[in-house]
VEXDO-580853 format. One line per 8 residues: number of its first residue (from 0); their letters; for each residue x, y, z of C-alpha. Coordinates in Angstrom, 2 decimals. Each point is the difference from the previous one (the first is absolute). Example, Ala and Ser with C-alpha at 12.3 -4.5 7.8 and 13.67 -1.06 7.14 Angstrom:
BEGIN
0 = AS = 12.30/-4.50/7.80 | 1.37/3.44/-0.66
end
This chain:
BEGIN
0 = XXXXXXXX = -9.46/-30.40/10.30 | -0.59/0.50/3.69 | 3.36/1.98/0.28 | -0.02/2.01/-3.02 | -4.04/0.83/0.98 | 1.54/1.31/3.49 | 3.24/1.91/-1.86 | -2.94/1.70/-2.15
8 = XXXXXXXX = -2.09/1.41/2.68 | 3.24/0.72/2.19 | 1.39/2.20/-2.55 | -3.23/1.93/-1.55 | -2.13/0.16/3.06 | 0.47/0.95/3.69 | -2.21/-3.06/0.91 | 1.89/-2.27/2.74
16 = XXXXXXXX = 1.08/-2.46/-1.63 | 2.24/-2.87/1.83 | 3.66/-0.17/-0.86 | 1.41/-1.68/-2.90 | 3.38/-0.06/-1.69 | 0.35/2.00/-3.18 | 1.50/-2.84/-2.23 | 0.27/-0.11/-3.55
24 = XXXXXXXX = -2.49/-3.18/-0.12 | -2.21/2.55/2.83 | -0.75/2.64/-2.57 | -0.57/-1.60/-3.18 | -3.22/-0.19/-0.15 | -0.50/3.16/2.03 | -0.93/2.37/-2.75 | -3.64/-3.13/-0.52
32 = XXXXXXXX = -0.45/1.38/3.45 | 0.52/3.59/-0.19 | -3.57/0.58/-1.25 | -1.43/-1.69/2.73 | 0.98/3.05/1.75 | -2.24/2.22/-2.19 | -2.70/-2.57/0.64 | 0.06/0.65/3.75
40 = XXXXXXXX = 0.79/4.08/-0.28 | -3.62/-0.20/-2.32 | -1.97/-2.39/2.14 | 1.34/2.06/3.37 | -1.30/3.28/-2.26 | -3.41/-1.46/-0.92 | -0.54/-0.84/3.27 | 0.35/2.70/1.74
48 = XXXXXXXX = -1.88/1.60/-2.55 | -3.05/-0.51/0.70 | 0.68/-0.50/3.67 | 0.83/3.31/0.66 | -3.15/1.29/-2.43 | -1.75/-2.38/2.18 | 0.45/2.06/3.50 | -0.26/3.18/-2.64
56 = XXXXXXXX = 2.65/1.18/-0.14 | 0.87/3.38/-1.72 | 1.24/-1.34/-3.62 | 2.87/2.30/-0.14 | 1.16/-1.40/3.92 | -0.56/-3.95/-3.00 | 1.51/1.64/-2.09 | 3.06/0.69/2.14
64 = XXXXXXXX = 0.13/-3.35/1.71 | 0.15/-1.65/-3.68 | 2.72/2.59/-1.04 | 2.57/-1.11/2.47 | -1.11/-3.88/-0.06 | 2.60/-0.80/-1.88 | 2.81/2.00/0.72 | -1.16/-1.69/3.48
72 = XXXXXXXX = -0.04/-3.64/-0.68 | 2.94/-0.18/-2.46 | 2.41/2.20/2.27 | 0.73/3.12/-2.50 | 2.25/-2.56/-2.24 | -1.47/0.93/-3.35 | -1.14/3.57/0.69 | 4.19/0.47/0.65
80 = XXXXXXXX = 0.54/-1.09/-3.05 | -1.81/2.23/-2.27 | 1.46/3.18/2.29 | 3.36/-1.38/-0.76 | -1.04/-0.63/-3.42 | -1.43/3.88/-0.22 | 2.71/1.52/1.10 | 2.52/-1.70/-2.30
88 = XXXXXXXX = -2.21/0.91/-2.94 | -0.40/3.11/0.74 | 3.61/1.08/0.83 | 0.41/-0.83/-4.02 | 3.68/-1.52/0.41 | 1.48/-2.43/-1.85 | -1.25/-3.99/0.44 | 3.48/-0.38/2.98
96 = XXXXXXXX = -1.21/2.53/1.88 | -3.91/-0.35/0.16 | 0.95/-3.74/1.12 | 2.13/1.92/2.25 | -2.85/2.55/1.45 | -2.21/-2.99/-0.12 | 2.93/-2.35/3.10 | -0.16/4.44/1.70
104 = XXXXXXXX = -1.53/-0.64/3.30 | -0.99/3.59/0.10 | -3.88/1.66/-0.94 | 0.62/2.46/-3.32 | -2.36/2.74/-0.14 | -2.07/-1.80/-2.67 | -0.78/-3.61/1.76 | -1.46/2.76/2.50
112 = XXXXXXXX = -2.40/2.29/-2.06 | -0.47/-3.46/-3.03 | -1.33/-2.24/3.24 | -2.04/2.64/1.72 | -1.80/-0.16/-4.39 | -0.46/-3.45/0.29 | -1.62/-0.63/3.45 | -2.20/3.68/-0.97
120 = XXXXXXXX = -1.22/-1.92/-2.94 | -0.34/-3.13/1.80 | -1.63/1.22/3.20 | -2.37/1.73/-2.71 | -1.28/-3.12/-2.18 | -0.80/-1.49/3.27 | -1.78/2.59/0.66 | -2.49/-1.00/-2.71
128 = XXXXXXXX = 0.74/-4.09/0.02 | -3.35/-1.80/1.04 | -1.49/-3.17/0.60 | -0.51/-0.35/-4.03 | 4.14/0.29/-0.67 | 1.53/-0.90/3.28 | 0.32/-3.18/-0.95 | 1.44/0.61/-3.32
136 = XXXXXXXX = 3.00/2.37/1.47 | 0.63/-3.10/2.96 | 0.75/-2.02/-3.04 | 2.81/2.60/-1.04 | 1.90/-0.65/3.22 | 0.70/-3.47/-1.78 | 0.44/0.86/-3.40 | 2.20/2.65/0.34
144 = XXXXXXXX = 2.38/-2.29/2.21 | -0.19/-3.11/-2.95 | 0.81/2.54/-2.57 | 3.08/1.40/2.50 | 1.03/-3.65/0.41 | 0.32/-1.26/-3.48 | 1.53/2.98/-0.79 | 2.49/-0.93/2.54
152 = XXXXXXXX = 0.68/-3.39/-1.80 | -0.31/1.15/-3.60 | 1.85/3.61/-0.16 | 3.25/0.73/-0.08 | 1.59/1.30/2.80 | 1.89/2.91/0.38 | 2.02/-1.40/2.83 | 1.87/-2.85/0.26
160 = XXXXXXXX = -0.60/0.05/4.18 | -2.80/0.97/1.75 | -3.10/-1.61/1.07 | -2.21/0.42/-3.16 | 3.77/-1.76/-1.80 | -0.85/-2.80/2.98 | -2.63/-1.37/-0.56 | 0.38/-0.38/-3.72
168 = XXXXXXXX = 2.60/-1.60/0.67 | -1.69/-2.46/2.17 | -3.65/-0.28/-1.76 | -0.28/-3.41/-1.61 | -0.89/0.22/-4.13 | -3.58/-1.53/0.74 | -0.73/3.33/2.06 | -0.97/2.44/-2.03
176 = XXXXXXXX = -1.81/-2.45/-1.79 | -1.76/-0.19/3.83 | -0.17/3.69/-0.59 | -1.30/-0.17/-3.66 | -3.35/-1.93/1.84 | -0.12/1.77/2.69 | -0.66/3.07/-1.96 | -2.73/-1.84/-1.86
184 = XXXXXXXX = -1.63/-0.94/2.36 | -0.54/4.02/1.24 | -0.09/0.83/-3.01 | -3.59/-2.44/-0.59 | -0.48/1.20/3.69 | -0.72/3.80/-1.09 | -1.71/-0.52/-2.58 | -2.58/-2.50/2.19
192 = XXXXXXXX = -0.43/3.32/2.76 | -0.37/2.35/-3.57 | 0.71/-0.81/-3.33 | 0.10/3.50/-0.51 | 2.15/1.81/2.53 | 2.47/-3.13/0.23 | 0.60/0.55/-3.92 | 0.84/3.45/1.20
200 = XXXXXXXX = 2.16/-1.00/2.49 | 1.83/-2.64/-1.32 | 0.66/1.86/-3.71 | 1.35/3.43/2.43 | 2.07/-2.27/2.12 | 1.38/-2.05/-3.06 | 1.02/3.57/-1.92 | 1.70/1.39/3.35
208 = XXXXXXXX = 1.52/-3.69/0.45 | 1.75/0.35/-3.45 | 1.08/4.41/0.87 | 1.70/-2.01/3.07 | 2.13/-2.03/-2.04 | 0.93/2.78/-3.05 | 0.81/1.82/3.80 | 2.08/-1.92/1.21
216 = XXXXXXXX = 1.57/-0.70/-2.69 | 0.26/3.14/-1.41 | 0.94/1.81/2.78 | 1.82/-2.57/2.36 | 0.88/-2.56/-2.37 | -2.02/-2.98/1.63 | -1.85/-0.43/3.30 | 0.67/-0.26/3.58
224 = XXXXXXXX = -2.03/-0.08/3.25 | -0.93/3.64/0.33 | -1.40/-0.14/-4.06 | -2.10/-2.90/0.67 | -1.23/1.95/3.41 | -0.90/2.94/-2.21 | -1.90/-2.27/-2.46 | -2.07/-1.14/2.34
232 = XXXXXXXX = -0.85/2.82/1.64 | -0.73/1.72/-3.07 | -1.84/-3.20/-1.83 | -2.18/0.10/3.56 | -0.92/3.84/-0.31 | -0.70/-0.43/-3.44 | -2.13/-2.70/1.29 | -1.87/2.22/2.18
240 = XXXXXXXX = -0.85/2.85/-2.38 | -0.66/-2.39/-2.87 | -2.67/-1.49/2.04 | -1.58/3.03/1.63 | 0.31/1.85/-3.34 | -1.36/-2.83/-2.23 | -3.01/-0.55/2.78 | -1.21/3.50/-0.22
248 = XXXX = -0.08/0.18/-4.09 | -1.90/-3.01/0.53 | -2.29/1.05/1.90 | -0.50/3.87/-1.30
end
């Protein structure tokens, strides 16, 4: 289990970890620890939010820090998948050609455009985050990773090789049940923080998850590591936007 923990944090974060061999045995429970990376990001976000406000830092600077924090902590691995997926989808080519674009190391114009749009929306939403919403925002980092992990172990794969296939092949059957338990706990935690905001975020995340599966099957014939990263980024963004918008509607 310790090996799986180290592999999960080595793969999906930039936090320093001891070196271990990436064996199938070591990878079997990695997906179970993947959401913990989100917990770390969420905890850091909450800590920085309150710490910077105590120092009376401008809300715009706080928003900028919270926007880049996940990228700094995860090394941009999921944003890379988001950008690659956008390029592939906007090519309007065949499934096989789209899969080739995902592997292309070059960055296309659509990736740059949508990357800017994504960061602007995130920054704008964080400018509206308050003490009453930051805990809900933090929950989204774990929730998105639980759903992403479930897609890795449950959804059809577009390719027989690659990172997703490797983690899925190594995963024990009980991994998906552990992820389901984590999903239930995260859902309960979100509803406890705020029933209305929590319900709205969970509903929207579920819709994004269903769209992700449909899009992956329709356009790529299954999921890949890049597509899983694309979903995670979209889930985090929509969770954030839903939190902010729901809070404003409640307090009209």
